[in-house]
ZAMARGU-4260 file (C-alpha; in steps of 0.2 Angstrom, whole numbers, plus 5000, padded with zeros to 4 digits):
<rodrens>
0) 4905/5001/4997 | 4898/5013/4984 | 4889/4999/4975 | 4881/4993/4991 | 4876/5011/4995
5) 4867/5012/4978 | 4859/4996/4981 | 4853/5001/4998 | 4847/5018/4991 | 4837/5009/4977
10) 4828/4998/4989 | 4824/5012/5000 | 4816/5022/4986 | 4806/5007/4980 | 4800/5005/4998
15) 4796/5023/5000 | 4786/5023/4983 | 4776/5008/4990 | 4773/5018/5007 | 4767/5034/4998
20) 4755/5024/4986 | 4747/5015/5000 | 4746/5028/5013 | 4739/5042/5002 | 4720/5043/5002
25) 4721/5057/4989 | 4730/5045/4977 | 4717/5031/4980 | 4704/5044/4975 | 4714/5049/4960
30) 4714/5031/4954 | 4695/5029/4957 | 4692/5045/4947 | 4704/5040/4933 | 4695/5023/4932
35) 4677/5031/4931 | 4682/5044/4919 | 4691/5031/4908 | 4675/5020/4909 | 4664/5035/4904
40) 4675/5040/4890 | 4674/5022/4883 | 4655/5023/4884 | 4655/5040/4876 | 4664/5034/4861
45) 4650/5023/4854 | 4637/5036/4860 | 4646/5049/4850 | 4646/5039/4834 | 4627/5034/4836
50) 4622/5052/4840 | 4631/5058/4824 | 4622/5044/4814 | 4605/5048/4821 | 4608/5067/4817
55) 4612/5063/4800 | 4596/5052/4798 | 4586/5066/4805 | 4593/5078/4793 | 4587/5066/4778
60) 4570/5065/4787 | 4568/5084/4787 | 4578/5091/4800 | 4587/5107/4795 | 4605/5108/4791
65) 4608/5121/4805 | 4599/5110/4818 | 4609/5095/4812 | 4626/5104/4813 | 4622/5111/4830
70) 4617/5094/4837 | 4633/5086/4830 | 4643/5100/4837 | 4636/5097/4854 | 4641/5079/4853
75) 4658/5083/4848 | 4661/5097/4861 | 4654/5085/4875 | 4666/5071/4868 | 4681/5083/4868
80) 4677/5090/4885 | 4676/5072/4891 | 4692/5067/4884 | 4700/5083/4891 | 4694/5079/4909
85) 4699/5060/4907 | 4717/5062/4901 | 4722/5080/4906 | 4729/5075/4923 | 4738/5092/4925
90) 4721/5100/4927 | 4721/5094/4945 | 4710/5082/4954 | 4697/5095/4961 | 4694/5102/4943
95) 4692/5085/4935 | 4682/5077/4949 | 4671/5093/4950 | 4668/5092/4931 | 4663/5074/4932
100) 4650/5078/4946 | 4644/5093/4937 | 4642/5083/4921 | 4632/5070/4930 | 4621/5084/4938
105) 4618/5092/4922 | 4613/5076/4914 | 4601/5073/4929 | 4594/5090/4928 | 4591/5088/4909
110) 4582/5072/4912 | 4571/5079/4925 | 4567/5094/4914 | 4563/5083/4899 | 4555/5068/4908
115) 4549/5074/4925 | 4546/5060/4937 | 4547/5047/4923 | 4565/5051/4919 | 4582/5044/4926
120) 4587/5062/4932 | 4586/5057/4950 | 4597/5042/4947 | 4610/5053/4939 | 4610/5066/4953
125) 4610/5052/4966 | 4626/5045/4957 | 4634/5062/4958 | 4631/5062/4977 | 4638/5045/4979
130) 4654/5049/4969 | 4656/5065/4979 | 4656/5055/4995 | 4669/5044/4987 | 4680/5057/4979
135) 4678/5071/4992 | 4677/5073/5011 | 4661/5073/5021 | 4659/5092/5020 | 4661/5093/5002
140) 4649/5078/4999 | 4636/5087/5009 | 4637/5102/4998 | 4634/5091/4983 | 4620/5083/4992
145) 4612/5100/4996 | 4614/5106/4978 | 4606/5091/4971 | 4592/5092/4984 | 4589/5110/4979
150) 4589/5106/4961 | 4576/5093/4963 | 4565/5104/4974 | 4565/5118/4961 | 4561/5106/4947
155) 4547/5099/4957 | 4540/5116/4961 | 4540/5121/4943 | 4531/5105/4937 | 4518/5106/4952
160) 4515/5125/4948 | 4513/5121/4930 | 4528/5131/4924 | 4535/5116/4916 | 4526/5103/4906
165) 4532/5087/4897 | 4524/5077/4883 | 4508/5068/4888 | 4515/5051/4888 | 4528/5057/4900
170) 4517/5067/4912 | 4514/5053/4924 | 4513/5061/4941 | 4524/5075/4935 | 4513/5088/4943
175) 4508/5077/4958 | 4515/5086/4974 | 4513/5070/4984 | 4523/5060/4972 | 4537/5073/4971
180) 4537/5074/4991 | 4539/5055/4992 | 4553/5055/4979 | 4562/5069/4987 | 4561/5061/5004
185) 4567/5045/4998 | 4581/5054/4989 | 4586/5063/5005 | 4586/5048/5016 | 4595/5037/5003
190) 4608/5051/5000 | 4611/5054/5018 | 4614/5036/5021 | 4625/5034/5006 | 4635/5049/5011
195) 4638/5043/5029 | 4641/5025/5025 | 4652/5029/5010 | 4662/5042/5021 | 4664/5029/5035
200) 4670/5016/5022 | 4682/5028/5015 | 4689/5033/5032 | 4690/5015/5037 | 4700/5012/5021
205) 4711/5027/5026 | 4714/5020/5043 | 4718/5003/5035 | 4730/5012/5022 | 4738/5021/5037
210) 4741/5005/5046 | 4748/4997/5031 | 4758/5012/5028 | 4765/5011/5046 | 4769/4993/5044
215) 4777/4996/5027 | 4787/5010/5035 | 4792/4998/5049 | 4798/4985/5036 | 4806/4998/5026
220) 4816/5004/5041 | 4821/4987/5045 | 4826/4984/5027 | 4837/5000/5027 | 4844/4995/5044
225) 4848/4978/5039 | 4858/4985/5024 | 4866/4998/5036 | 4871/4986/5050 | 4877/4972/5038
230) 4889/4984/5029 | 4898/4987/5046 | 4914/4977/5048 | 4920/4984/5065 | 4911/4979/5081
235) 4911/4996/5090 | 4904/5005/5075 | 4891/4991/5072 | 4885/4992/5090 | 4883/5011/5090
240) 4874/5010/5074 | 4862/4997/5080 | 4858/5008/5096 | 4856/5023/5085 | 4844/5015/5073
245) 4834/5008/5087 | 4832/5025/5095 | 4827/5033/5079 | 4815/5019/5075 | 4806/5021/5091
250) 4807/5040/5092 | 4816/5038/5109 | 4829/5049/5117 | 4842/5036/5119 | 4847/5018/5119
255) 4859/5004/5124 | 4865/4987/5120 | 4872/4974/5132 | 4881/4959/5127 | 4882/4943/5138
260) 4899/4939/5146 | 4907/4923/5140 | 4902/4915/5157 | 4884/4919/5154 | 4882/4926/5172
265) 4883/4945/5168 | 4881/4958/5154 | 4892/4972/5149 | 4886/4989/5141 | 4895/4989/5125
270) 4885/5002/5114 | 4875/5017/5119 | 4866/5032/5112 | 4863/5047/5123 | 4866/5047/5142
275) 4871/5028/5144 | 4887/5033/5134 | 4895/5038/5150 | 4893/5021/5157 | 4901/5010/5143
280) 4908/4994/5150 | 4897/4995/5165 | 4892/4977/5171 | 4875/4971/5176 | 4874/4954/5186
285) 4861/4942/5182 | 4844/4948/5189 | 4851/4966/5191 | 4841/4979/5181 | 4830/4976/5166
290) 4844/4968/5156 | 4849/4957/5171 | 4831/4951/5172 | 4829/4948/5154 | 4845/4937/5155
295) 4835/4926/5167 | 4818/4926/5158 | 4823/4929/5140 | 4807/4940/5138 | 4805/4958/5133
300) 4801/4971/5147 | 4793/4988/5147 | 4794/5000/5162 | 4783/5015/5162 | 4794/5025/5174
305) 4811/5018/5176 | 4817/5030/5189 | 4803/5025/5201 | 4804/5006/5197 | 4810/4996/5212
310) 4820/4984/5201 | 4832/4997/5194 | 4850/4994/5193 | 4860/5002/5208 | 4875/5005/5197
315) 4865/5017/5186 | 4860/5035/5192 | 4843/5042/5196 | 4835/5056/5187 | 4839/5051/5169
320) 4827/5038/5162 | 4809/5039/5159 | 4800/5025/5150 | 4811/5010/5145 | 4809/4996/5134
325) 4821/4981/5133 | 4821/4966/5122 | 4832/4951/5121 | 4844/4947/5107 | 4844/4929/5102
330) 4856/4920/5090 | 4850/4902/5086 | 4839/4902/5102 | 4854/4908/5112 | 4853/4924/5122
335) 4868/4935/5117 | 4862/4952/5123 | 4849/4965/5127 | 4844/4980/5116 | 4834/4994/5124
340) 4827/5012/5121 | 4822/5025/5134 | 4814/5042/5135 | 4821/5056/5146 | 4815/5058/5163
345) 4797/5066/5164 | 4793/5062/5146 | 4784/5046/5149 | 4775/5035/5135 | 4766/5019/5134
350) 4777/5006/5124 | 4765/4994/5116 | 4766/4977/5108 | 4770/4985/5091 | 4785/4994/5099
355) 4791/4977/5106 | 4789/4969/5089 | 4798/4983/5080 | 4813/4982/5093 | 4813/4963/5093
360) 4813/4963/5074 | 4828/4975/5074 | 4836/4964/5088 | 4835/4949/5076 | 4844/4958/5063
365) 4857/4964/5075 | 4860/4947/5081 | 4865/4941/5063 | 4876/4957/5061 | 4885/4954/5078
370) 4888/4936/5074 | 4895/4941/5057 | 4906/4954/5064 | 4912/4942/5077 | 4917/4930/5064
375) 4925/4943/5054 | 4935/4949/5069 | 4939/4931/5073 | 4946/4929/5056 | 4955/4946/5057
380) 4962/4941/5074 | 4969/4924/5067 | 4976/4933/5052 | 4984/4946/5064 | 4991/4933/5075
385) 4998/4924/5060 | 5006/4940/5054 | 5012/4944/5071 | 5020/4927/5073 | 5029/4929/5057
390) 5035/4947/5062 | 5041/4941/5079 | 5051/4927/5070 | 5058/4939/5058 | 5063/4951/5072
395) 5071/4937/5082 | 5080/4931/5066 | 5086/4949/5063 | 5093/4950/5081 | 5101/4933/5079
400) 5110/4939/5063 | 5116/4955/5072 | 5124/4943/5086 | 5133/4933/5072 | 5142/4949/5066
405) 5159/4953/5073 | 5155/4971/5078 | 5157/4979/5095 | 5144/4976/5108 | 5138/4994/5108
410) 5135/4993/5089 | 5126/4977/5090 | 5114/4984/5104 | 5111/5000/5094 | 5105/4990/5079
415) 5095/4978/5090 | 5086/4992/5099 | 5082/5000/5082 | 5075/4983/5076 | 5064/4981/5092
420) 5057/4999/5091 | 5052/4995/5073 | 5040/4981/5078 | 5025/4985/5068 | 5011/4981/5081
425) 5021/4986/5096 | 5014/5003/5101 | 5030/5011/5107 | 5036/5028/5105 | 5052/5030/5095
430) 5062/5030/5111 | 5071/5017/5121 | 5087/5012/5130 | 5098/4997/5134 | 5106/4996/5151
435) 5120/4983/5156 | 5124/4978/5173 | 5142/4983/5179 | 5148/4967/5188 | 5159/4977/5199
440) 5146/4990/5206 | 5131/4980/5201 | 5124/4996/5195 | 5115/4999/5178 | 5125/5008/5165
445) 5116/5015/5150 | 5125/5008/5135 | 5114/5013/5120 | 5098/5024/5118 | 5087/5031/5105
450) 5080/5049/5105 | 5082/5052/5124 | 5084/5070/5129 | 5101/5075/5136 | 5094/5078/5154
455) 5088/5060/5154 | 5104/5053/5147 | 5113/5062/5161 | 5101/5058/5175 | 5100/5039/5170
460) 5118/5036/5165 | 5121/5025/5180 | 5106/5018/5191 | 5107/5009/5207 | 5097/4993/5209
465) 5080/4997/5216 | 5080/5015/5210 | 5066/5019/5197 | 5057/5005/5187 | 5072/4999/5178
470) 5082/4997/5194 | 5067/4988/5201 | 5067/4977/5186 | 5085/4972/5189 | 5081/4969/5207
475) 5066/4959/5205 | 5070/4950/5189 | 5052/4954/5182 | 5045/4966/5169 | 5040/4982/5177
480) 5026/4992/5168 | 5018/5009/5170 | 5005/5018/5161 | 5011/5035/5166 | 5025/5043/5176
485) 5025/5031/5190 | 5026/5037/5208 | 5041/5026/5210 | 5050/5035/5197 | 5063/5044/5208
490) 5073/5052/5194 | 5065/5068/5187 | 5071/5082/5177 | 5064/5098/5170 | 5053/5096/5154
495) 5049/5078/5157 | 5034/5073/5147 | 5021/5061/5152 | 5025/5043/5146 | 5023/5025/5150
500) 5036/5011/5152 | 5040/4993/5148 | 5056/4989/5159 | 5062/4972/5154 | 5076/4963/5163
505) 5089/4954/5152 | 5093/4937/5160 | 5103/4923/5155 | 5102/4907/5166 | 5095/4918/5180
510) 5110/4929/5179 | 5105/4948/5176 | 5114/4956/5162 | 5104/4972/5160 | 5087/4980/5156
515) 5078/4984/5140 | 5068/5001/5142 | 5054/5005/5130 | 5044/5021/5131 | 5025/5021/5128
520) 5012/5034/5126 | 5003/5039/5142 | 4988/5028/5146 | 4994/5013/5137 | 4986/4997/5144
525) 4997/4983/5149 | 4995/4969/5136 | 5001/4951/5141 | 5005/4947/5122 | 5017/4961/5122
530) 5024/4955/5139 | 5027/4938/5131 | 5035/4945/5116 | 5047/4957/5125 | 5052/4942/5136
535) 5057/4933/5120 | 5066/4948/5114 | 5075/4950/5131 | 5081/4932/5130 | 5088/4935/5112
540) 5097/4950/5118 | 5104/4940/5133 | 5112/4928/5120 | 5118/4942/5109 | 5127/4950/5124
545) 5134/4933/5130 | 5140/4930/5112 | 5148/4947/5111 | 5157/4944/5128 | 5163/4927/5121
550) 5169/4936/5105 | 5178/4949/5116 | 5187/4935/5126 | 5191/4926/5110 | 5198/4941/5101
555) 5208/4945/5117 | 5215/4927/5117 | 5218/4928/5099 | 5227/4945/5101 | 5238/4938/5114
560) 5242/4922/5104 | 5246/4932/5088 | 5257/4944/5099 | 5266/4928/5105 | 5268/4922/5087
565) 5274/4938/5081 | 5286/4939/5095 | 5292/4922/5091 | 5294/4927/5073 | 5305/4942/5078
570) 5315/4930/5088 | 5318/4919/5073 | 5323/4934/5063 | 5336/4940/5076 | 5342/4922/5077
575) 5345/4922/5058 | 5354/4939/5060 | 5365/4933/5074 | 5370/4918/5064 | 5375/4928/5049
580) 5384/4942/5057 | 5387/4951/5041 | 5368/4954/5038 | 5364/4960/5056 | 5350/4972/5056
585) 5345/4968/5038 | 5329/4959/5042 | 5322/4973/5053 | 5327/4987/5040 | 5319/4978/5025
590) 5303/4973/5035 | 5300/4991/5040 | 5304/4998/5023 | 5293/4985/5014 | 5278/4989/5025
595) 5280/5008/5021 | 5281/5004/5002 | 5266/4992/5003 | 5256/5004/5012 | 5260/5018/5000
600) 5254/5006/4986 | 5237/5005/4994 | 5238/4987/5001 | 5225/4984/5015 | 5230/4983/5033
605) 5226/4964/5034 | 5238/4961/5020 | 5251/4972/5028 | 5251/4960/5043 | 5256/4945/5032
610) 5269/4955/5023 | 5277/4960/5039 | 5278/4942/5044 | 5284/4936/5027 | 5298/4950/5028
615) 5304/4944/5045 | 5305/4926/5038 | 5311/4930/5021 | 5328/4921/5024 | 5321/4907/5036
620) 5326/4894/5023 | 5344/4898/5026 | 5343/4889/5042 | 5345/4873/5031 | 5362/4880/5024
625) 5378/4874/5032 | 5388/4888/5040 | 5403/4883/5029 | 5393/4889/5014 | 5383/4903/5023
630) 5399/4911/5031 | 5412/4907/5017 | 5423/4922/5013 | 5428/4917/4996 | 5418/4913/4980
635) 5405/4899/4980 | 5406/4884/4969 | 5392/4879/4958 | 5387/4865/4970 | 5387/4878/4984
640) 5376/4890/4974 | 5364/4876/4971 | 5362/4874/4990 | 5360/4892/4992 | 5346/4892/4978
645) 5337/4879/4988 | 5333/4891/5003 | 5316/4897/4996 | 5310/4879/4995 | 5317/4876/5012
650) 5307/4890/5019 | 5291/4883/5011 | 5295/4866/5018 | 5298/4873/5035 | 5283/4885/5036
655) 5269/4877/5026 | 5263/4866/5040 | 5259/4881/5050 | 5242/4888/5045 | 5245/4904/5055
660) 5259/4908/5042 | 5251/4901/5026 | 5247/4919/5019 | 5265/4925/5024 | 5274/4912/5012
665) 5274/4923/4996 | 5289/4933/5002 | 5300/4918/5008 | 5296/4908/4993 | 5296/4921/4979
670) 5307/4936/4983 | 5321/4929/4972 | 5310/4928/4957 | 5313/4941/4943 | 5301/4951/4932
675) 5309/4945/4916 | 5308/4926/4922 | 5326/4923/4926 | 5324/4922/4944 | 5323/4906/4956
680) 5316/4894/4962 | 5302/4893/4949 | 5306/4905/4936 | 5290/4915/4938 | 5288/4930/4926
685) 5279/4947/4927 | 5263/4947/4937 | 5265/4928/4940 | 5276/4934/4955 | 5265/4938/4970
690) 5264/4957/4973 | 5271/4955/4990 | 5287/4947/4984 | 5289/4960/4970 | 5288/4974/4983
695) 5300/4965/4995 | 5313/4961/4981 | 5316/4980/4977 | 5318/4984/4996 | 5329/4968/4999
700) 5341/4972/4984 | 5342/4991/4989 | 5347/4987/5007 | 5359/4973/5001 | 5368/4986/4990
705) 5368/5000/5003 | 5376/4988/5016 | 5394/4983/5017 | 5397/4964/5015 | 5413/4954/5017
710) 5413/4952/4998 | 5409/4970/4993 | 5409/4988/4999 | 5393/4998/5002 | 5386/5007/4987
715) 5383/5025/4987 | 5365/5031/4987 | 5366/5038/4969 | 5373/5022/4962 | 5361/5011/4970
720) 5347/5022/4964 | 5353/5021/4946 | 5355/5002/4948 | 5337/5000/4954 | 5331/5011/4939
725) 5341/5001/4927 | 5333/4984/4933 | 5315/4991/4931 | 5307/4979/4919 | 5321/4966/4921
730) 5323/4961/4939 | 5309/4972/4946 | 5291/4977/4943 | 5292/4994/4935 | 5276/5000/4945
735) 5285/4995/4961 | 5301/5004/4956 | 5291/5020/4953 | 5283/5019/4970 | 5299/5015/4978
740) 5308/5030/4970 | 5294/5041/4975 | 5296/5036/4993 | 5315/5039/4992 | 5312/5056/4985
745) 5302/5061/5000
</rodrens>
């Protein structure tokens, strides 16, 4: 923009220089004087040289040295004065022009004194008068004429009275009064004619220069205006600038610009300067007012007194406008608007063809600028729509992502509301709420909100259908809009600030699920593009709510199923205890203690659930062992031990086909493995053994030692503790033993 401004400024200065040069008569006279002086100076140079040569020749022919030097000095002084007057422009025009005329007068006087009527003196004096008429005004030229006339009369008197005399060969008629009277009369007549004719020509030239200057100023103004209006990229600023420039160009009091409506049947006031600003967006039908008549005729119009014109527009007030001029704005022979200027009431003027031409020229520039801005705005609008579509899709995608997350519905709605309020082009305040329909009472319940004051939260916690705009939205199933606090807004509270609303019903297959409420600045205009977008958002929210309800139902069903599974597992563990009467209660005790130890060691809650199930089923493999072996009172044979050792594998065979228990198999399969690798069934060593199995192994052995069995007495607490410590690093994971002992100490 800075570069454009500089370019504009340069053009303006150049045009201004042209205007000043053409319109200034003083500058024209200055140029005339300069050219004459330069010509005289060029003529004086050879004269000076010849004069000096003649003086030197006269010196050798008997002229004295003093006379010769004086003559040369006169030549040189006159030459220097001529050069000074010619080139020293700082001396000023009056001094230089006066010096030239004085020089011509002196030369003329000298010729008259030396040659009488036979000299060229009258010609020099006449030339000075002509130049006076050219270089000065009439009054000053008359003064020079009178001065020359007086000089001639005085010289004539001196010759006639015999006070002056010339050489005999130059005495022709020098003392003849009649000859002098004829010469003086002719001189007077010719000088008067020359003065008045020359002055007339100069004045005509001045008027021509003024006319050219005015046209140049007009072209300059249009040139500047063209740069000014072309630099605008926003329609409203452009239109105001066009009207302002037109008003200034015609020295009017105000102006207006109408653009033709798309249907071509009316015009709308879109830009104004002065009083018409109050009537922006006023429409004039075809044939109404000056602009309406131009819409029909396509011709400029001038009205001397608009307030008393019969064809004035009824929609505009009286007592405002004086003289008015309107011209059509054409773009490729298509009328697109009307540009006009006016004077205030009582200040009438006659707008002429020059004014019409000036305004029409500006209208042509305006048409190009308006078309350019319309194209730019069309491109911007297309770009905005593309960006808006992208943003809408991004927001919808974000809402869909929220719906895929397994969060509580209120958390999802809170995040969704934040996403909706962050829509870049949606002019909402950072306030809003989501209401859901209570299926029992059919009332709206505020589920989530953003930045609502406490009184409003309390007043709008529950809203019945038909109450306020949100209640009407749920009742009608249609979006309710207000630009301010609507009269139908029944709920009020102290400190309520003015605001507008979008109340968007959330529907799914015609079923009303809730209402999305967004707050707007007071005075916001309803926008159908916003309505369409909010409808899409509401549909997405409806699917989000439905998905959340399905998730709740699924989670509830899963919880019931899991509870049934866990109850079944507990039943299995009780059945095992009942089968082996000697270990009754063992499963429950080790399961509870294992959970405590695993939680103490920092295992997550999800893992604890699988440990609980694995603990309950740790001996499920014994279901494949015959009672004769399982309940035998005496020592077991090697074959019987081999059958006992198979019970972890039995557990895997039994449970692996149940996906629900896949993560609970570590304990039933590996709780007989030992840290040093001497355990069974796979001989795992160290951390090869699953952590859950390592934890359970310590608890299982502890409970077995502390319990009475048919084949042994219950060990005391201290002895059991010493054994567990002794087996750290052999049978048990040292880290698990340390954690277990910490629990026992508590």
